[in-house]
N, C-alpha and C positions, 0 to 999 in steps of 0.2 A: 262603834257602828252597831246598830241594832240588828240589821239583817244583811247578810252577805250575799250578794248576787254574783253570778259568773263574771260579769263585767268588773265588779269591784275586786274580785280575787285576781283577775287578769291584770288589773291596773297596779298591783303590788310589785310587778316586775318578775324576774326569773326565779327569785327565792324570797322567802319571808322568814320572820323570826318565830320563836316558839310562842310568845304571848299572843301574837296575831293569829297563829294557827289555832291556839286554844280558844280564842274568841270566835273564830270561824266555826269550830266544832261545838261551841257553847259549853266548854268545860273550863276548869281552873287551870292556869298555866303550870302550877306545881304538879298537877296530875300528869300532864304531858311530860314535864321534865323527869318525873319519877319513872314513868314508863320507858322513856328513852334510856335513862341510867340503868334500869334493870334489863334492857334489851327486849322489852315487851311491846314497844311501839311498832306496829306493823302496818299502820294506815298509809304511811308515805315513806320515802327514803329520808334518811337523816344525814346531813352534810356537816360534820364537825370541822370548823375552820378556826383552829387555835382554841380559844376559850368560848367562842361563839358557836351556836348551832343554827344552821339554816335549813329550811324546809323548801323543797322545790314546789313552786306554785302549780307547775304542770301536773304534779302528782295529786294536789288538792282538787284541781279541776277535773282530772280523770276520775277521781273517786266520787266527788259530789255531783258532777254534772255529766256523767257518762251518757252517751246516747242510748236510747232503748234499743235492744237487739231487733234487727229486722228479720222477719220470718221469710224464709226462702219459699217462693211460690213457683210451682211447676208451670211451665208455659202451657197455654191451652193447645197450641199447635207446636209440636216439637220441631226444631229446625233440622234434625237428622232422624233417620229411622231408628226405631228401637227393636231391632230384630233379635230373636234368639240366635244363638250361635249355630249357623249353618255354613257349610263349606262354600256354597256358591254366593253367599251374601255376607259382607263384612258389616259389623254393627255400625260403622260410621259412614256408610255410603249416603249420599244425598238421595232424596226421593226420586229425582229424575233418573238417577243411575240404576236404582234397584227396581223401579217400576211400581212402587207403592203409590197409592192414592190417599189423599186426605179424606178421612171418613166424614160423613155428614155431621156427626156429633162434635167434630173437632173444628168446625167452621165458626169463626167469631162473627156475630151479628150485632149491630148496634141495638141498644135498648129502644123500645118504643117511646116516642115523645122526647127523646134526647137529641 
């Protein structure tokens, strides 16, 4: 197979062999066998089953097709007040309990023309 897609790797089943793993990475199978034998193979887990070596396809998918990290975005209007530590107000009170008002800059307005 010339190009390995996520679907093709998933279709291999729960595990695959070393020659297929080498083909997915685009390297010689002897290179992968040598790294496994020396304990240098860190890309995936190695499952020795008697004389056979199996590689979990889940590890290959996680390594090759991992989702891009999602950036955490602060909400425009916090759901709870962000008070400094005061004895009369606990940091997690809702706005209706502590008397805070949403500032004008915190109001979300639709874009023009949208």
